[in-house]
Backbone as numpy.savetxt, mean C-alpha at the origin, in Angstrom:
# Nx Ny Nz CAx CAy CAz Cx Cy Cz
9.47 -34.33 15.05 8.80 -33.06 14.79 9.01 -32.14 15.98
9.55 -30.96 15.71 9.75 -29.98 16.77 8.47 -29.20 17.01
8.17 -29.00 18.26 6.99 -28.20 18.61 7.49 -26.91 19.23
6.99 -25.80 18.71 7.37 -24.49 19.20 6.63 -24.23 20.51
7.33 -23.80 21.54 6.65 -23.48 22.80 5.60 -22.40 22.59
4.50 -22.54 23.25 3.39 -21.59 23.15 3.85 -20.18 23.52
3.39 -19.21 22.75 3.68 -17.81 23.05 4.99 -17.30 22.48
5.79 -18.17 21.87 7.05 -17.73 21.28 6.85 -17.57 19.78
7.19 -16.41 19.28 7.06 -16.14 17.86 8.43 -16.14 17.21
8.50 -16.70 16.03 9.74 -16.69 15.28 9.86 -15.33 14.59
10.98 -14.68 14.76 11.21 -13.38 14.14 12.07 -13.60 12.90
11.55 -13.14 11.77 12.28 -13.26 10.51 12.84 -11.90 10.16
14.15 -11.81 10.08 14.78 -10.55 9.72 14.63 -10.32 8.23
14.15 -9.15 7.86 13.97 -8.81 6.45 15.27 -8.19 5.92
15.78 -8.77 4.88 16.98 -8.23 4.25 16.58 -7.39 3.05
17.10 -6.19 2.98 16.83 -5.29 1.87 18.14 -4.93 1.20
18.13 -4.92 -0.12 19.23 -4.36 -0.88 18.67 -3.13 -1.56
19.03 -1.97 -1.05 18.50 -0.71 -1.57 19.27 -0.35 -2.84
18.56 -0.18 -3.96 19.26 0.18 -5.20 19.94 1.54 -5.07
21.07 1.69 -5.73 21.81 2.95 -5.71 20.91 4.07 -6.24
20.84 5.16 -5.50 20.06 6.32 -5.91 18.59 6.26 -5.54
18.13 5.15 -4.98 16.72 5.00 -4.63 16.37 5.86 -3.42
15.30 6.65 -3.55 14.80 7.47 -2.44 13.30 7.23 -2.35
12.85 6.80 -1.20 11.43 6.60 -0.94 10.79 7.93 -0.62
9.65 8.21 -1.25 8.91 9.44 -0.96 7.64 9.07 -0.22
7.41 9.74 0.89 6.17 9.59 1.65 5.44 10.91 1.58
4.17 10.85 1.17 3.37 12.07 1.03 3.27 12.81 2.35
3.35 14.12 2.29 3.30 14.95 3.50 1.95 14.86 4.21
0.90 14.46 3.48 -0.43 14.33 4.09 -0.65 13.00 4.78
0.31 12.08 4.63 0.22 10.77 5.29 0.34 11.00 6.79
-0.75 10.72 7.53 -0.81 11.08 8.94 -0.06 10.13 9.87
-0.01 8.86 9.52 0.66 7.87 10.35 1.59 7.04 9.47
2.66 7.67 8.98 3.49 7.02 7.96 4.17 5.73 8.44
4.36 4.86 7.48 5.14 3.65 7.73 6.62 4.03 7.77
7.45 3.04 7.95 8.91 3.20 7.94 9.42 4.08 9.07
8.86 3.88 10.26 9.37 4.61 11.43 10.79 4.18 11.75
11.08 2.90 11.51 12.44 2.37 11.67 12.86 1.83 10.31
13.33 2.71 9.43 13.66 2.27 8.07 14.85 1.33 8.04
14.88 0.46 7.03 16.04 -0.42 6.85 17.30 0.43 6.63
18.42 -0.13 7.02 19.70 0.56 6.86 19.92 0.91 5.39
20.27 2.16 5.14 20.57 2.62 3.79 19.38 3.19 3.04
18.18 3.09 3.61 17.00 3.62 2.92 16.87 5.11 3.20
16.88 5.91 2.14 16.67 7.34 2.26 15.18 7.63 2.08
14.64 8.43 2.98 13.21 8.77 2.95 13.06 10.27 2.91
12.18 10.75 2.04 11.88 12.17 1.92 10.37 12.34 2.07
9.97 13.35 2.83 8.55 13.70 2.90 8.31 14.80 1.87
7.36 14.57 0.96 7.05 15.53 -0.09 5.59 15.34 -0.47
5.03 16.34 -1.13 3.65 16.24 -1.58 3.59 15.45 -2.87
2.81 14.37 -2.85 2.60 13.56 -4.05 1.27 13.92 -4.68
1.22 13.92 -5.99 -0.02 14.18 -6.73 -1.08 13.16 -6.37
-0.66 11.88 -6.29 -1.55 10.78 -5.95 -0.79 9.77 -5.12
-1.52 9.05 -4.28 -0.93 8.02 -3.46 -0.19 8.57 -2.25
0.29 7.63 -1.44 1.00 7.98 -0.21 2.49 7.67 -0.28
2.87 6.77 -1.20 4.27 6.34 -1.31 4.67 6.27 -2.78
5.88 6.70 -3.07 6.43 6.62 -4.42 7.95 6.64 -4.30
8.64 6.80 -5.43 10.09 6.89 -5.39 10.54 8.07 -6.24
11.60 8.69 -5.78 12.14 9.89 -6.41 12.44 9.65 -7.88
11.96 10.59 -8.69 12.18 10.54 -10.12 11.04 9.87 -10.88
10.19 9.15 -10.17 9.10 8.43 -10.82 7.76 8.70 -10.13
7.66 9.84 -9.48 6.47 10.18 -8.70 5.20 10.26 -9.54
5.36 10.53 -10.83 4.18 10.68 -11.69 3.85 9.40 -12.46
4.57 8.30 -12.19 4.29 7.05 -12.91 4.05 5.85 -12.00
4.42 5.95 -10.73 4.14 4.87 -9.77 3.75 5.48 -8.44
2.70 4.92 -7.83 2.27 5.38 -6.52 1.51 4.26 -5.82
1.62 4.27 -4.51 0.91 3.30 -3.69 0.12 4.06 -2.64
-1.15 3.77 -2.58 -2.07 4.34 -1.59 -2.16 3.37 -0.42
-2.20 3.89 0.79 -2.33 3.04 1.98 -3.57 3.43 2.74
-4.33 2.43 3.17 -5.55 2.67 3.94 -5.60 1.73 5.14
-5.94 2.29 6.29 -6.32 1.46 7.42 -7.74 0.97 7.17
-8.21 0.04 7.97 -9.53 -0.54 7.75 -10.64 0.51 7.83
-10.65 1.31 8.87 -11.69 2.36 8.99 -11.62 3.35 7.84
-10.41 3.74 7.49 -10.21 4.69 6.39 -10.69 4.09 5.07
-10.41 2.81 4.85 -10.86 2.16 3.62 -12.38 2.16 3.53
-13.03 1.74 4.61 -14.50 1.72 4.60 -15.06 3.13 4.40
-14.46 4.11 5.04 -14.90 5.49 4.86 -14.72 5.96 3.43
-13.61 5.54 2.81 -13.32 5.94 1.43 -14.28 5.33 0.42
-14.72 4.10 0.68 -15.64 3.46 -0.27 -17.10 3.70 0.11
-17.30 4.35 1.25 -18.65 4.68 1.69 -18.92 6.16 1.48
-18.90 6.91 2.58 -19.21 8.34 2.51 -18.21 9.14 1.68
-16.97 8.70 1.63 -15.95 9.42 0.86 -15.76 8.89 -0.55
-16.75 8.16 -1.05 -16.65 7.47 -2.33 -16.30 8.38 -3.51
-16.93 9.54 -3.61 -16.67 10.44 -4.74 -15.22 10.92 -4.76
-14.70 11.32 -3.62 -13.31 11.76 -3.53 -12.37 10.59 -3.84
-12.68 9.42 -3.30 -11.84 8.25 -3.52 -11.84 7.84 -4.99
-12.98 7.93 -5.65 -13.04 7.61 -7.08 -12.15 8.55 -7.89
-12.09 9.82 -7.51 -11.20 10.76 -8.21 -9.73 10.34 -8.01
-9.41 9.91 -6.81 -8.05 9.42 -6.53 -7.75 8.18 -7.38
-8.69 7.27 -7.46 -8.50 6.05 -8.26 -8.33 6.38 -9.74
-9.08 7.37 -10.21 -8.95 7.81 -11.62 -7.54 8.33 -11.89
-7.01 9.12 -10.95 -5.64 9.63 -11.13 -4.64 8.46 -11.14
-4.83 7.51 -10.22 -3.92 6.37 -10.14 -4.00 5.48 -11.38
-5.17 5.41 -11.99 -5.33 4.60 -13.20 -4.42 5.12 -14.32
-4.12 6.41 -14.30 -3.26 6.99 -15.32 -1.78 6.71 -15.10
-1.42 6.10 -13.99 -0.02 5.80 -13.70 0.38 4.51 -14.41
1.67 4.35 -14.60 2.17 3.12 -15.20 1.87 1.93 -14.29
2.00 2.12 -12.97 1.62 1.08 -12.01 1.18 1.76 -10.73
0.15 1.21 -10.11 -0.30 1.72 -8.81 -0.81 0.57 -7.97
-0.75 0.78 -6.68 -1.18 -0.24 -5.73 -1.94 0.37 -4.58
-2.66 -0.48 -3.88 -3.41 -0.10 -2.69 -3.10 -1.11 -1.61
-2.61 -0.64 -0.48 -2.37 -1.48 0.68 -3.48 -1.19 1.68
-4.16 -2.25 2.08 -5.17 -2.13 3.12 -4.62 -2.84 4.35
-4.52 -2.12 5.45 -3.94 -2.69 6.66 -4.98 -3.50 7.43
-5.27 -4.67 6.89 -6.17 -5.64 7.50 -6.13 -6.89 6.65
-6.49 -8.01 7.24 -6.54 -9.24 6.47 -7.74 -9.23 5.54
-7.61 -9.91 4.40 -8.65 -9.90 3.38 -10.01 -10.32 3.94
-10.04 -11.39 4.71 -11.33 -11.86 5.23 -11.97 -10.83 6.16
-11.15 -10.06 6.85 -11.68 -9.00 7.72 -12.28 -7.88 6.88
-11.57 -7.46 5.84 -12.07 -6.40 4.96 -13.38 -6.82 4.31
-13.40 -8.01 3.74 -14.56 -8.46 2.97 -15.75 -8.85 3.84
-15.52 -9.09 5.13 -16.64 -9.45 6.01 -17.47 -8.22 6.38
-16.90 -7.02 6.18 -17.59 -5.76 6.48 -18.22 -5.80 7.87
-17.41 -6.07 8.85 -17.86 -6.13 10.24 -18.59 -4.85 10.62
-19.75 -4.99 11.22 -20.60 -3.83 11.54 -19.97 -2.87 12.55
-18.89 -3.29 13.21 -18.20 -2.35 14.11 -17.53 -1.23 13.32
-17.21 -1.50 12.05 -16.47 -0.55 11.25 -17.29 0.10 10.13
-18.33 -0.59 9.65 -19.08 -0.06 8.53 -20.50 -0.62 8.51
-21.38 0.11 7.87 -22.75 -0.36 7.66 -22.91 -0.98 6.28
-21.84 -0.99 5.51 -21.90 -1.54 4.15 -22.12 -3.04 4.18
-22.85 -3.54 3.21 -23.06 -4.97 3.08 -21.77 -5.61 2.55
-21.42 -6.81 3.03 -20.19 -7.46 2.55 -20.13 -7.60 1.03
-21.26 -7.83 0.37 -21.23 -7.94 -1.10 -20.86 -6.61 -1.75
-21.30 -5.51 -1.17 -20.95 -4.19 -1.71 -19.45 -3.94 -1.56
-18.89 -4.34 -0.42 -17.46 -4.20 -0.20 -16.69 -5.05 -1.21
-17.10 -6.31 -1.36 -16.43 -7.23 -2.28 -16.47 -6.69 -3.71
-17.61 -6.20 -4.15 -17.72 -5.69 -5.52 -16.88 -4.42 -5.71
-16.78 -3.61 -4.67 -15.95 -2.42 -4.75 -14.48 -2.80 -4.90
-14.04 -3.80 -4.15 -12.66 -4.27 -4.23 -12.38 -4.80 -5.64
-13.30 -5.59 -6.18 -13.13 -6.12 -7.53 -13.06 -4.98 -8.54
-13.90 -3.98 -8.37 -13.91 -2.82 -9.26 -12.57 -2.07 -9.22
-12.03 -1.90 -8.03 -10.75 -1.21 -7.90 -9.67 -1.96 -8.67
-9.67 -3.28 -8.53 -8.65 -4.07 -9.21 -8.83 -4.10 -10.73
-10.06 -4.27 -11.19 -10.28 -4.44 -12.62 -10.53 -3.14 -13.37
-11.41 -2.33 -12.87 -11.74 -1.07 -13.56 -10.59 -0.09 -13.51
-9.94 0.00 -12.35 -8.87 0.99 -12.19 -7.47 0.39 -12.35
-7.37 -0.93 -12.50 -6.10 -1.63 -12.68 -5.11 -1.34 -11.55
-5.61 -1.45 -10.34 -4.80 -1.18 -9.16 -4.63 -2.48 -8.37
-3.37 -2.85 -8.12 -3.09 -4.04 -7.33 -3.41 -3.80 -5.87
-4.08 -4.75 -5.24 -4.45 -4.62 -3.83 -3.69 -5.64 -3.00
-3.19 -5.19 -1.86 -2.52 -6.07 -0.92 -3.15 -5.87 0.45
-3.47 -6.97 1.10 -4.02 -6.93 2.45 -2.89 -7.23 3.42
-2.48 -6.24 4.17 -1.33 -6.37 5.05 -1.78 -6.73 6.46
-1.28 -7.84 6.93 -1.61 -8.28 8.29 -0.96 -7.38 9.33
0.25 -6.89 9.00 0.99 -6.03 9.94 1.58 -4.84 9.19
2.02 -3.85 9.94 2.70 -2.69 9.33 3.99 -3.14 8.64
4.68 -4.09 9.23 5.90 -4.60 8.64 5.62 -5.24 7.28
4.51 -6.00 7.19 4.12 -6.59 5.91 3.82 -5.50 4.89
3.15 -4.45 5.31 2.83 -3.34 4.41 4.11 -2.67 3.92
5.03 -2.42 4.83 6.31 -1.80 4.47 7.05 -2.65 3.44
7.10 -3.94 3.68 7.84 -4.83 2.78 7.20 -4.83 1.39
5.87 -4.92 1.33 5.17 -4.95 0.05 5.42 -3.67 -0.73
5.31 -2.53 -0.05 5.53 -1.23 -0.69 6.96 -1.11 -1.19
7.91 -1.40 -0.32 9.31 -1.24 -0.69 9.72 -2.19 -1.81
9.26 -3.44 -1.75 9.60 -4.40 -2.81 9.14 -3.88 -4.17
7.93 -3.39 -4.27 7.40 -2.93 -5.55 8.07 -1.65 -6.03
8.26 -0.71 -5.13 8.90 0.54 -5.54 10.34 0.33 -5.96
11.09 -0.49 -5.22 12.49 -0.72 -5.57 12.61 -1.49 -6.89
11.77 -2.48 -7.10 11.83 -3.25 -8.34 11.44 -2.38 -9.53
10.39 -1.59 -9.38 9.98 -0.67 -10.44 11.13 0.29 -10.76
11.71 0.88 -9.73 12.83 1.81 -9.89 13.98 1.15 -10.66
14.31 -0.07 -10.28 15.40 -0.80 -10.93 15.09 -1.06 -12.41
13.88 -1.52 -12.69 13.49 -1.78 -14.09 13.50 -0.49 -14.92
13.00 0.60 -14.36 12.99 1.88 -15.09 14.42 2.35 -15.36
15.30 2.23 -14.39 16.68 2.66 -14.56 17.41 1.83 -15.63
17.02 0.55 -15.76 17.62 -0.32 -16.76 16.96 -0.16 -18.13
15.86 0.63 -18.18 15.15 0.80 -19.43 14.26 -0.38 -19.80
13.94 -1.20 -18.83 13.15 -2.39 -19.09 11.65 -2.16 -18.89
11.27 -0.98 -18.50 9.85 -0.61 -18.36 9.57 0.67 -19.11
């Protein structure tokens, strides 16, 4: 059994095959956008999206992914709840939508008092409501790289299926 020396992390290179014609759209209101170092061949455009923070060219009105940091998520389900519910309603009308929360699931659901005054059960029920009532897939991203991969995988696969007429 090999033991990895302490403090050394294994780096896994992510391979992307960008579909022909695929263009990632990042909403102009996204303040700290992902994809600062995009994979080779990925075209990125900043444009205003009706809903969400990320989509793909040609399908902006049928697929979107919203991204939230931990503080932003708690603010959205707390004091910003009414505005966030309107956003969720718009996303529910899409063929597919997702929500990336940049934190681990146990961190989000624990509702640590450093970030929110909400009770953990209220947070948990809100998350369940987002998934079931609004039909929005949720991903808890441990890192920005994980968030980028999750977003890109879904947008590229959706784009490919739509182009083939399979969706």
